[in-house]
VODREN-778865 format. One record per residue: residue number from 0; residue in three letters; x negated, y negated, z of N, C-alpha, C in turn. Coordinates in steps of 0.2 Angstrom, whole numbers, m for minus. Layout:
VODREN-778865
[NUM, "ALA", [X, Y, Z], [X, Y, Z], [X, Y, Z]]
...
//
This chain:
VODREN-778865
[0, "UNK", [265, 306, m36], [263, 301, m31], [256, 302, m28]]
[1, "UNK", [253, 297, m26], [246, 297, m24], [246, 301, m17]]
[2, "UNK", [251, 301, m13], [251, 305, m7], [252, 312, m7]]
[3, "UNK", [254, 315, m13], [255, 322, m14], [248, 326, m14]]
[4, "UNK", [248, 331, m11], [242, 336, m10], [243, 341, m5]]
[5, "UNK", [237, 344, m3], [237, 349, 2], [231, 348, 7]]
[6, "UNK", [232, 350, 13], [227, 350, 18], [224, 357, 18]]
[7, "UNK", [217, 357, 17], [214, 363, 16], [208, 363, 21]]
[8, "UNK", [206, 369, 24], [201, 370, 28], [194, 369, 24]]
[9, "UNK", [190, 365, 27], [183, 363, 24], [178, 366, 28]]
[10, "UNK", [175, 371, 25], [170, 376, 29], [164, 372, 32]]
[11, "UNK", [161, 368, 27], [155, 364, 30], [157, 359, 35]]
[12, "UNK", [162, 355, 34], [165, 350, 39], [166, 354, 46]]
[13, "UNK", [170, 360, 46], [172, 363, 52], [165, 366, 55]]
[14, "UNK", [161, 369, 51], [155, 371, 55], [151, 366, 58]]
[15, "UNK", [150, 360, 55], [147, 354, 58], [150, 352, 65]]
[16, "UNK", [156, 350, 64], [160, 347, 70], [161, 353, 75]]
[17, "UNK", [163, 359, 73], [164, 364, 77], [158, 367, 81]]
[18, "UNK", [152, 367, 77], [146, 369, 80], [143, 365, 85]]
[19, "UNK", [143, 358, 84], [141, 353, 88], [145, 353, 95]]
[20, "UNK", [152, 354, 94], [156, 354, 100], [155, 360, 104]]
[21, "UNK", [154, 366, 101], [154, 372, 104], [147, 372, 109]]
[22, "UNK", [142, 369, 106], [136, 369, 110], [136, 364, 116]]
[23, "UNK", [140, 358, 114], [141, 354, 120], [145, 357, 125]]
[24, "UNK", [151, 360, 124], [155, 363, 129], [151, 369, 133]]
[25, "UNK", [147, 372, 129], [144, 378, 133], [138, 375, 137]]
[26, "UNK", [134, 370, 134], [128, 368, 137], [129, 362, 142]]
[27, "UNK", [134, 358, 142], [134, 352, 146], [134, 353, 153]]
[28, "UNK", [137, 357, 156], [137, 358, 164], [130, 361, 166]]
[29, "UNK", [128, 367, 163], [122, 370, 165], [116, 365, 164]]
[30, "UNK", [116, 360, 160], [110, 356, 159], [111, 349, 162]]
[31, "UNK", [116, 348, 165], [118, 341, 168], [112, 339, 173]]
[32, "UNK", [110, 333, 172], [106, 329, 176], [108, 322, 176]]
[33, "UNK", [106, 318, 181], [108, 311, 181], [105, 307, 175]]
[34, "UNK", [98, 309, 174], [95, 305, 169], [98, 307, 162]]
[35, "UNK", [100, 314, 161], [103, 316, 155], [109, 312, 153]]
[36, "UNK", [113, 311, 159], [120, 308, 158], [119, 300, 156]]
[37, "UNK", [114, 297, 160], [112, 290, 158], [110, 290, 151]]
[38, "UNK", [106, 294, 148], [104, 294, 141], [110, 295, 137]]
[39, "UNK", [115, 300, 138], [121, 301, 134], [125, 294, 134]]
[40, "UNK", [126, 291, 140], [130, 285, 140], [127, 279, 136]]
[41, "UNK", [121, 278, 137], [117, 272, 134], [117, 274, 126]]
[42, "UNK", [115, 280, 124], [114, 281, 117], [121, 281, 114]]
[43, "UNK", [126, 283, 117], [133, 283, 114], [136, 276, 113]]
[44, "UNK", [134, 272, 118], [137, 265, 118], [133, 261, 112]]
[45, "UNK", [127, 263, 111], [123, 259, 106], [125, 261, 99]]
[46, "UNK", [126, 268, 98], [127, 270, 92], [135, 269, 90]]
[47, "UNK", [139, 269, 95], [146, 268, 93], [148, 261, 92]]
[48, "UNK", [145, 256, 97], [146, 249, 96], [142, 246, 91]]
[49, "UNK", [135, 246, 91], [131, 242, 87], [131, 246, 80]]
[50, "UNK", [131, 253, 80], [131, 257, 74], [138, 257, 70]]
[51, "UNK", [142, 261, 73], [148, 262, 70], [153, 256, 69]]
[52, "UNK", [155, 253, 75], [160, 248, 75], [157, 242, 71]]
[53, "UNK", [151, 239, 73], [149, 233, 70], [145, 235, 64]]
[54, "UNK", [141, 240, 63], [137, 241, 57], [141, 244, 52]]
[55, "UNK", [144, 249, 53], [148, 253, 48], [155, 250, 46]]
[56, "UNK", [159, 249, 52], [166, 247, 50], [167, 240, 49]]
[57, "UNK", [164, 236, 53], [165, 229, 52], [161, 226, 47]]
[58, "UNK", [155, 229, 46], [150, 226, 42], [150, 229, 35]]
[59, "UNK", [148, 236, 35], [147, 239, 28], [154, 240, 24]]
[60, "UNK", [159, 242, 28], [166, 243, 25], [170, 237, 24]]
[61, "UNK", [170, 232, 29], [175, 226, 28], [171, 220, 26]]
[62, "UNK", [164, 220, 26], [160, 214, 25], [163, 208, 29]]
[63, "UNK", [164, 209, 35], [167, 204, 39], [161, 199, 42]]
[64, "UNK", [155, 200, 40], [149, 196, 42], [144, 197, 37]]
[65, "UNK", [138, 193, 37], [132, 195, 34], [126, 194, 38]]
[66, "UNK", [122, 199, 38], [115, 199, 41], [110, 200, 37]]
[67, "UNK", [103, 199, 39], [98, 201, 34], [98, 208, 33]]
[68, "UNK", [95, 210, 27], [95, 217, 25], [92, 222, 30]]
[69, "UNK", [87, 220, 33], [84, 224, 38], [88, 226, 44]]
[70, "UNK", [92, 221, 46], [97, 222, 51], [103, 226, 49]]
[71, "UNK", [105, 225, 43], [110, 229, 40], [108, 236, 40]]
[72, "UNK", [102, 237, 38], [100, 244, 37], [100, 247, 44]]
[73, "UNK", [97, 244, 49], [96, 246, 56], [103, 248, 59]]
[74, "UNK", [108, 243, 58], [115, 245, 61], [118, 251, 58]]
[75, "UNK", [117, 251, 51], [120, 257, 48], [117, 263, 50]]
[76, "UNK", [110, 263, 51], [107, 269, 53], [110, 271, 60]]
[77, "UNK", [111, 267, 64], [113, 268, 71], [120, 271, 70]]
[78, "UNK", [124, 269, 65], [131, 271, 64], [131, 278, 61]]
[79, "UNK", [126, 280, 57], [125, 287, 55], [124, 292, 60]]
[80, "UNK", [120, 289, 65], [118, 294, 71], [124, 296, 75]]
[81, "UNK", [130, 293, 74], [136, 295, 77], [138, 302, 75]]
[82, "UNK", [136, 303, 69], [138, 310, 67], [144, 311, 62]]
[83, "UNK", [147, 306, 60], [153, 306, 56], [152, 308, 49]]
[84, "UNK", [147, 305, 46], [145, 306, 39], [140, 301, 37]]
[85, "UNK", [139, 301, 30], [134, 296, 27], [138, 289, 26]]
[86, "UNK", [134, 284, 24], [137, 277, 23], [142, 277, 17]]
[87, "UNK", [140, 280, 12], [144, 280, 6], [150, 284, 7]]
[88, "UNK", [150, 290, 10], [156, 294, 11], [161, 291, 16]]
[89, "UNK", [158, 288, 21], [162, 284, 26], [166, 278, 23]]
[90, "UNK", [163, 275, 18], [166, 269, 15], [172, 272, 10]]
[91, "UNK", [170, 277, 7], [176, 280, 2], [181, 283, 6]]
[92, "UNK", [180, 286, 12], [185, 289, 16], [189, 284, 19]]
[93, "UNK", [186, 279, 22], [190, 273, 25], [194, 270, 20]]
[94, "UNK", [192, 269, 14], [196, 265, 9], [202, 270, 7]]
[95, "UNK", [201, 276, 6], [206, 281, 4], [211, 281, 10]]
[96, "UNK", [209, 281, 16], [214, 282, 21], [218, 275, 22]]
[97, "UNK", [215, 269, 21], [218, 263, 21], [223, 262, 16]]
[98, "UNK", [221, 264, 10], [226, 264, 4], [232, 268, 5]]
[99, "UNK", [231, 274, 7], [237, 278, 8], [241, 275, 14]]
[100, "UNK", [238, 273, 19], [243, 270, 25], [247, 264, 23]]
[101, "UNK", [244, 261, 18], [248, 254, 16], [253, 255, 10]]
[102, "UNK", [254, 262, 8], [259, 263, 3], [266, 264, 7]]
[103, "UNK", [271, 264, 3], [278, 265, 6], [278, 272, 9]]
[104, "UNK", [275, 277, 6], [275, 284, 9], [268, 286, 10]]
[105, "UNK", [267, 290, 15], [260, 292, 17], [260, 299, 20]]
[106, "UNK", [256, 303, 17], [255, 310, 20], [253, 310, 27]]
[107, "UNK", [256, 315, 31], [254, 315, 38], [247, 316, 40]]
[108, "UNK", [243, 319, 35], [236, 319, 36], [233, 312, 37]]
[109, "UNK", [235, 307, 34], [232, 300, 34], [236, 296, 40]]
[110, "UNK", [243, 299, 41], [247, 295, 45], [247, 296, 53]]
[111, "UNK", [243, 302, 54], [243, 304, 61], [250, 305, 65]]
[112, "UNK", [254, 309, 61], [261, 310, 63], [262, 317, 67]]
[113, "UNK", [257, 321, 65], [258, 328, 68], [256, 328, 76]]
[114, "UNK", [257, 333, 79], [255, 334, 86], [247, 334, 86]]
[115, "UNK", [245, 332, 92], [238, 330, 93], [233, 336, 91]]
[116, "UNK", [235, 342, 93], [231, 348, 91], [230, 349, 84]]
[117, "UNK", [236, 348, 80], [235, 349, 73], [232, 343, 69]]
[118, "UNK", [233, 337, 72], [229, 331, 69], [222, 332, 70]]
[119, "UNK", [220, 334, 76], [213, 335, 77], [210, 340, 72]]
[120, "UNK", [213, 346, 72], [211, 351, 67], [211, 349, 60]]
[121, "UNK", [216, 345, 58], [216, 342, 51], [210, 338, 50]]
[122, "UNK", [209, 333, 54], [204, 328, 53], [197, 330, 54]]
[123, "UNK", [196, 335, 58], [189, 336, 60], [187, 343, 57]]
[124, "UNK", [192, 347, 54], [190, 353, 51], [193, 354, 44]]
[125, "UNK", [196, 349, 42], [200, 350, 35], [198, 344, 31]]
[126, "UNK", [200, 345, 24], [200, 340, 19], [207, 339, 16]]
[127, "UNK", [208, 334, 13], [214, 333, 9], [213, 333, 2]]
[128, "UNK", [216, 338, m2], [215, 338, m9], [221, 335, m12]]
[129, "UNK", [220, 330, m16], [226, 327, m19], [228, 331, m25]]
[130, "UNK", [235, 331, m26], [238, 334, m32], [236, 331, m38]]
[131, "UNK", [235, 325, m38], [233, 321, m44], [226, 317, m42]]
[132, "UNK", [222, 316, m47], [215, 313, m46], [216, 306, m42]]
[133, "UNK", [213, 305, m37], [213, 299, m34], [206, 297, m33]]
[134, "UNK", [204, 291, m35], [198, 288, m34], [198, 282, m30]]
[135, "UNK", [195, 282, m24], [195, 276, m19], [190, 271, m22]]
[136, "UNK", [192, 265, m19], [187, 259, m21], [181, 260, m18]]
[137, "UNK", [175, 259, m22], [169, 260, m20], [165, 253, m19]]
[138, "UNK", [160, 252, m15], [156, 247, m15], [150, 248, m19]]
[139, "UNK", [149, 244, m25], [144, 245, m29], [137, 244, m26]]
[140, "UNK", [137, 240, m22], [130, 238, m19], [128, 244, m14]]
[141, "UNK", [133, 247, m11], [131, 253, m7], [130, 259, m11]]
[142, "UNK", [133, 260, m16], [132, 265, m21], [126, 265, m24]]
[143, "UNK", [123, 259, m26], [117, 258, m29], [111, 258, m25]]
[144, "UNK", [112, 257, m18], [106, 256, m13], [103, 262, m12]]
[145, "UNK", [96, 262, m13], [92, 268, m12], [92, 271, m5]]
[146, "UNK", [92, 266, 0], [92, 268, 7], [98, 271, 9]]
[147, "UNK", [104, 269, 7], [110, 272, 8], [111, 278, 5]]
[148, "UNK", [108, 279, m1], [108, 285, m5], [104, 291, m1]]
[149, "UNK", [99, 289, 2], [95, 293, 6], [99, 295, 13]]
[150, "UNK", [102, 290, 16], [106, 292, 22], [112, 296, 20]]
[151, "UNK", [115, 295, 14], [120, 300, 12], [118, 307, 11]]
[152, "UNK", [112, 308, 9], [110, 315, 8], [107, 318, 14]]
[153, "UNK", [105, 314, 19], [102, 317, 25], [105, 315, 31]]
[154, "UNK", [111, 313, 31], [114, 311, 37], [115, 316, 43]]
[155, "UNK", [116, 322, 41], [116, 327, 47], [109, 328, 49]]
[156, "UNK", [104, 328, 45], [97, 329, 47], [94, 323, 51]]
[157, "UNK", [97, 318, 51], [95, 312, 55], [95, 313, 63]]
[158, "UNK", [98, 318, 65], [98, 320, 72], [92, 324, 74]]
[159, "UNK", [89, 327, 69], [83, 331, 71], [77, 328, 74]]
[160, "UNK", [75, 322, 71], [69, 319, 74], [70, 317, 81]]
[161, "UNK", [77, 314, 83], [78, 312, 89], [79, 319, 94]]
[162, "UNK", [81, 324, 91], [82, 330, 95], [75, 333, 97]]
[163, "UNK", [70, 332, 93], [63, 334, 94], [60, 330, 100]]
[164, "UNK", [61, 323, 99], [58, 318, 103], [62, 319, 110]]
[165, "UNK", [68, 320, 111], [71, 321, 117], [69, 327, 121]]
[166, "UNK", [68, 332, 117], [66, 339, 120], [59, 338, 123]]
[167, "UNK", [55, 334, 119], [48, 333, 122], [48, 329, 128]]
[168, "UNK", [52, 324, 128], [52, 319, 134], [56, 322, 140]]
[169, "UNK", [62, 324, 139], [66, 326, 144], [68, 334, 145]]
[170, "UNK", [66, 338, 140], [67, 345, 140], [74, 346, 138]]
[171, "UNK", [77, 352, 139], [84, 354, 137], [89, 350, 139]]
[172, "UNK", [89, 347, 145], [95, 342, 147], [95, 336, 142]]
[173, "UNK", [90, 333, 141], [90, 327, 136], [92, 329, 129]]
[174, "UNK", [90, 335, 127], [92, 338, 120], [99, 339, 120]]
[175, "UNK", [102, 342, 125], [109, 344, 125], [113, 338, 126]]
[176, "UNK", [112, 333, 130], [116, 327, 132], [115, 322, 127]]
[177, "UNK", [108, 321, 125], [107, 316, 120], [109, 317, 113]]
[178, "UNK", [110, 323, 111], [112, 325, 104], [119, 328, 104]]
[179, "UNK", [119, 334, 107], [125, 338, 106], [131, 335, 110]]
[180, "UNK", [130, 333, 116], [136, 330, 120], [138, 323, 117]]
[181, "UNK", [133, 319, 115], [134, 313, 112], [138, 313, 106]]
[182, "UNK", [136, 317, 101], [139, 318, 95], [146, 321, 95]]
[183, "UNK", [147, 326, 100], [153, 329, 101], [158, 324, 104]]
[184, "UNK", [156, 320, 109], [161, 315, 112], [162, 310, 107]]
[185, "UNK", [157, 307, 104], [158, 302, 99], [163, 303, 93]]
[186, "UNK", [162, 309, 90], [166, 311, 84], [173, 313, 87]]
[187, "UNK", [174, 316, 92], [180, 318, 95], [184, 312, 97]]
[188, "UNK", [180, 307, 100], [183, 301, 103], [185, 297, 97]]
[189, "UNK", [181, 297, 92], [183, 293, 86], [190, 295, 83]]
[190, "UNK", [191, 302, 83], [197, 304, 80], [203, 302, 85]]
[191, "UNK", [201, 303, 92], [206, 302, 97], [209, 294, 97]]
[192, "UNK", [204, 290, 96], [206, 283, 96], [210, 281, 90]]
[193, "UNK", [208, 284, 84], [212, 284, 78], [219, 286, 79]]
[194, "UNK", [220, 292, 82], [226, 296, 83], [231, 291, 88]]
[195, "UNK", [228, 289, 93], [232, 285, 98], [234, 278, 95]]
[196, "UNK", [229, 275, 92], [230, 268, 89], [235, 268, 83]]
[197, "UNK", [237, 274, 81], [242, 274, 76], [249, 276, 78]]
[198, "UNK", [249, 277, 85], [255, 280, 88], [258, 277, 94]]
[199, "UNK", [253, 274, 98], [255, 272, 105], [252, 265, 106]]
[200, "UNK", [256, 260, 109], [254, 254, 111], [259, 248, 110]]
[201, "UNK", [256, 242, 109], [261, 237, 107], [259, 234, 101]]
[202, "UNK", [263, 230, 98], [262, 227, 91], [264, 219, 92]]
[203, "UNK", [260, 215, 89], [261, 208, 88], [263, 207, 81]]
[204, "UNK", [262, 212, 76], [263, 211, 69], [266, 217, 66]]
[205, "UNK", [270, 216, 61], [272, 221, 57], [270, 220, 49]]
[206, "UNK", [267, 225, 47], [265, 225, 40], [270, 228, 35]]
[207, "UNK", [274, 223, 32], [279, 225, 27], [277, 230, 22]]
[208, "UNK", [281, 235, 21], [280, 240, 15], [275, 245, 17]]
[209, "UNK", [272, 245, 23], [266, 250, 24], [270, 255, 28]]
[210, "UNK", [268, 262, 26], [271, 267, 29], [268, 268, 36]]
[211, "UNK", [262, 266, 38], [259, 267, 44], [257, 260, 47]]
[212, "UNK", [259, 260, 53], [258, 253, 57], [252, 255, 62]]
[213, "UNK", [248, 250, 64], [243, 251, 69], [246, 248, 76]]
[214, "UNK", [243, 250, 81], [245, 248, 88], [239, 246, 92]]
[215, "UNK", [240, 241, 96], [235, 239, 101], [236, 243, 107]]
[216, "UNK", [231, 247, 109], [231, 251, 115], [227, 248, 121]]
[217, "UNK", [229, 247, 127], [225, 243, 132], [220, 248, 134]]
[218, "UNK", [220, 254, 135], [215, 258, 137], [210, 259, 132]]
[219, "UNK", [212, 262, 126], [207, 264, 121], [204, 257, 117]]
[220, "UNK", [208, 252, 117], [205, 246, 114], [199, 244, 118]]
[221, "UNK", [198, 244, 124], [192, 242, 128], [187, 247, 127]]
[222, "UNK", [189, 254, 128], [184, 259, 128], [181, 260, 121]]
[223, "UNK", [184, 258, 116], [182, 260, 109], [178, 254, 106]]
[224, "UNK", [175, 249, 111], [172, 243, 108], [176, 239, 104]]
[225, "UNK", [182, 239, 105], [187, 235, 101], [191, 238, 96]]
[226, "UNK", [189, 244, 94], [192, 248, 88], [199, 249, 90]]
[227, "UNK", [201, 250, 96], [208, 252, 98], [213, 246, 97]]
[228, "UNK", [211, 240, 96], [216, 234, 94], [218, 235, 87]]
[229, "UNK", [221, 240, 86], [222, 242, 79], [228, 239, 75]]
[230, "UNK", [233, 236, 79], [238, 232, 76], [234, 226, 73]]
[231, "UNK", [230, 223, 77], [226, 217, 75], [222, 218, 69]]
[232, "UNK", [219, 224, 69], [215, 226, 63], [219, 227, 57]]
[233, "UNK", [224, 231, 57], [229, 232, 51], [231, 225, 48]]
[234, "UNK", [232, 220, 53], [234, 214, 50], [229, 209, 48]]
[235, "UNK", [223, 209, 51], [217, 206, 49], [211, 210, 47]]
[236, "UNK", [212, 214, 42], [207, 220, 41], [200, 217, 40]]
[237, "UNK", [199, 211, 37], [192, 208, 36], [189, 204, 41]]
[238, "UNK", [193, 204, 47], [190, 200, 53], [185, 203, 57]]
[239, "UNK", [180, 200, 59], [175, 203, 63], [177, 203, 70]]
[240, "UNK", [182, 200, 72], [185, 200, 79], [191, 204, 79]]
[241, "UNK", [192, 209, 83], [197, 213, 83], [202, 212, 89]]
[242, "UNK", [199, 210, 95], [203, 208, 100], [205, 201, 100]]
[243, "UNK", [211, 199, 100], [213, 192, 99], [215, 189, 105]]
[244, "UNK", [218, 192, 110], [220, 189, 116], [215, 190, 122]]
[245, "UNK", [215, 186, 127], [210, 186, 132], [209, 193, 135]]
[246, "UNK", [214, 197, 136], [214, 203, 139], [212, 209, 134]]
[247, "UNK", [211, 207, 128], [209, 212, 123], [201, 212, 122]]
[248, "UNK", [198, 216, 127], [191, 216, 127], [188, 219, 121]]
[249, "UNK", [183, 216, 117], [181, 218, 111], [173, 217, 111]]
[250, "UNK", [170, 222, 114], [162, 222, 114], [159, 221, 108]]
[251, "UNK", [162, 224, 103], [159, 224, 96], [159, 216, 94]]
[252, "UNK", [164, 213, 95], [164, 206, 93], [159, 202, 97]]
[253, "UNK", [158, 203, 104], [153, 200, 108], [146, 201, 105]]
[254, "UNK", [145, 207, 102], [138, 208, 99], [137, 204, 93]]
[255, "UNK", [143, 203, 89], [142, 199, 83], [142, 192, 84]]
[256, "UNK", [145, 190, 89], [145, 183, 91], [138, 181, 94]]
[257, "UNK", [134, 186, 97], [128, 185, 99], [123, 184, 93]]
[258, "UNK", [124, 189, 88], [120, 188, 82], [121, 182, 79]]
[259, "UNK", [127, 179, 79], [128, 173, 76], [125, 167, 80]]
[260, "UNK", [125, 167, 86], [121, 162, 90], [114, 162, 89]]
[261, "UNK", [111, 168, 88], [104, 169, 86], [102, 167, 79]]
[262, "UNK", [107, 166, 75], [106, 164, 68], [105, 170, 64]]
[263, "UNK", [107, 176, 66], [106, 182, 62], [112, 184, 58]]
[264, "UNK", [118, 182, 61], [124, 184, 57], [127, 177, 54]]
[265, "UNK", [129, 177, 48], [132, 172, 45], [138, 174, 41]]
[266, "UNK", [142, 169, 39], [148, 170, 35], [153, 175, 39]]
[267, "UNK", [153, 174, 46], [157, 178, 51], [165, 176, 50]]
[268, "UNK", [169, 181, 48], [176, 180, 47], [180, 181, 53]]
[269, "UNK", [184, 177, 55], [189, 178, 61], [196, 178, 58]]
[270, "UNK", [201, 180, 63], [208, 180, 60], [210, 173, 57]]
[271, "UNK", [213, 174, 52], [216, 168, 48], [219, 170, 41]]
[272, "UNK", [221, 166, 37], [224, 168, 31], [219, 171, 26]]
[273, "UNK", [213, 170, 27], [208, 173, 23], [207, 180, 24]]
[274, "UNK", [209, 182, 30], [208, 189, 32], [214, 193, 34]]
[275, "UNK", [220, 190, 33], [226, 193, 35], [229, 196, 28]]
[276, "UNK", [232, 201, 29], [236, 204, 24], [242, 200, 22]]
[277, "UNK", [244, 199, 16], [249, 194, 14], [256, 196, 16]]
[278, "UNK", [257, 202, 18], [264, 204, 20], [265, 206, 27]]
[279, "UNK", [260, 203, 31], [261, 204, 38], [266, 199, 41]]
[280, "UNK", [271, 202, 46], [276, 197, 49], [275, 198, 56]]
[281, "UNK", [274, 192, 60], [273, 191, 67], [280, 194, 70]]
[282, "UNK", [279, 198, 75], [285, 200, 79], [286, 196, 85]]
[283, "UNK", [281, 193, 88], [283, 188, 94], [278, 183, 94]]
//
């Protein structure tokens, strides 16, 4: 079965996420200033919303809309600054996880069934080695694109120019809060939203035959720029809009709608039969 395999400690992955988090934990309080916190808040919102949610997730991975190439590159670059990985690797990882979750059986590594401490350790410090070769679906354009290849090779180093600039402008507080605290909170928060959105909340839809169901979570749905409306996303994975009800605040969708109004975003997909999985059943 494709789900068979073992969770193994990934040294490089653990050193990256663990090292960034350690510096953030040690340095956050001693270097705190109001301006450093504002820098952290603004830069986190920009990279998580415009970069990860809109650029990488809804754009590059699901192709829920189209924008000019220069804008696609800009949004993807902002997404890489979150610190989770390069564009090619994130596309492969996302498609691997989605494929596993939509099978009748799914390993706990992909299903988020374990206690939070273990799921955190697995997802940010380990990798899953399949017992049998598994090749995720790849986006040929992303794989062939030279800019995305450069980002894939250098995604960790993309923090360095900003670290130097922030050090020069705001000293140690801006460096710690603008890079280390931002990346630590963003990457840990990304895991936390995924963990909660597969365990807690309400559902309007049930995906028949899928081992893992997504949930809409009122708190994390809004805080995550719309990513926490995960039951909606599992049902309409190609939709650029994740929040469907008036109370489901979706800042990422607001940004895409703005781009569409400005004529920069076209072929914007919204919930409907063209974006809905064929085996989704409405619960209410």
